[in-house]
C-alpha positions, 0 to 999 in steps of 0.5 A: 762382799762375801757370798755368805753375807749376801746369802744370809741377807738374801734369806732375811729379805725373802723371809720378811717379804714372804711374811708380809705378802702372806699377811696381806694375802690373808687380809685381801682374801678376808675382804672378799678378793679371790685367792687367785687374784690376790696371789697374782696382785701380790706376786708382782708386789713381792717381786718389786719389793724383793728387787729393791731390798736385794739390790740395795742391801743383799747385793749392794748393787750400784749399777743401773736399776732399769736393766737389773730390774728387767733381768730380775723380772726375767729371772722370776718369770723363768722361775714361775715357768719352772715351778709350773712345769715341775708341778705339771710333770710331777703332780699332775702326770706322775701323781706325786703329793703336791705338798712334797713337790712344792716343798722341794721346789721352794728350796730349789728355787731359793738357790736358783734365784740366789745364783741368778741374782748373784751371777746375772741380775746384780753381777759386777764384773771384776775390775781389770788389772791395769797394765801400768800397775804391774 
């Protein structure tokens, strides 16, 4: 499958997942659950949900699910650390507006996660050319 098709599907999964997660977040906070707890509960759900759709649809990965899920969770944990450190450095220490920093981070992290999924999480090495076939 072409990288362009994979990217378009990845974007669709991300937009749909974030819309659902946001609506559930609003519901949970209206029911009295605190914002941090609601966000924490939904972050894990969002990672699992996007793993399933990206694995099956965006990248059509037929490899073993468990190792891919471990790589996926590792990638998203690294993404969380990157977000946290960038906000700490640019917002807390440099005083830049958090809205702008997060806006840039959203775009950067979307590209970071796509590349990580394409070339690590759901990577399928090319089949070697058989010696007998040439």
